[in-house]
Steps between C-alpha positions, in 0.01 A plus 500: 500500500149636532487835674246566771284804439521751780210743485466809707244431766484709813739793506492487878601135505772565246508138388216467252314192386706207382328322213561133431688429820500131586587434866786260551380201700816386675695684767824403669445237765126494433443795735132589530501810717565848363856613436528792741741771382577802716707784354659716768471877453672784683555870436758552224442161335577491127176495298610247240628270775155439643277553196673238282452203734152618594392494136665165422336323795166667436503395134604149597177475693308528172675196358541271798248260648655584837390832642771760556446744785730798439509811712732765638607482864647769722672477836265617773148616428356550148593841363588702191861474385679738264725323247831625359349714226204628697243231429267463798367153574237410756608176669204323659695209648705543816786273603366144479782282361335190642241539224761484220657224295724747316629831633650741244729778625567776242780755515532873449638813661838655568680578827336790679167448320199276559571150371705197593763689697240668718342158560837345582592784735165468675554126537128424530446347155815281503404375847145423385626312193741295710217406733273407207707196397320170526473172307296544183575872460719626215651846550603678181650832402588702197741783444630648827229321696770236545689744724201506734508119503872518578431734790251239622771232486313307233773482234804420714700227327232451237495556121324825412504798268397865483536810284845529344591809703412324827680168450808602699277611786310172492824301506634712786186414696559127462324406176662263249432718198426337164500691172161366396168663422321284758655286773282221640626348823177332604328711763715800403462638146665826397509697176718770350404861426158659448351334186619161623185501711327369188745210477483429873122476492490296177750255646293465817181453297668216309641354823188523716236441230640374170685614190185517288361774723829693481499478119142627485591796721797575275267507201257733671782736602676480160813422698738204507691415814867582460827422668622198692320346795764361736386194696678236704 
């Protein structure tokens, strides 16, 4: 299989120039509008949880004939968040779930620290996610982001997964936990721990665009999707 050359372009962009990329012409259902991806950030979020899907979807935009609009989103007004290991990210997009086709909820944080437990205890983010549900919107999570979805009542009685250490908690909160890397239950898609954000995003690229685009992104990343995708 011919490898795509990935040359360093702009250090600020961090993606570089992709040489020889041929956009895939077909997308699922013949959709013509942009695929709008919003990745939810909050203080204490795990860096790898949000960076992996952001890079996959951004790279997919190089290869797809359908535009992909990927950005971070924060509850309330735009602000700077501080991630689990101190990375500071300026989030320019406030809470506008009506402008999303896919919402990605990462995990991160331990009890007593910024992260999912602080968000669950506050109740604001779970309430906002519950209110965001509508036809045509897919809500996804990776790692312990699934516990936030559980607090929102979004996984009750539904197949789902999360980080290994959080599976008992997810089950106790009503999820039907599957031991799979990615669990696709239609408008609810969940993934296991941390690096599974790559597999979550690659699966969604294949599902929402097509498999050719996902393969091209794998080549660019020098990564092959791993694990089982559970579907009905």
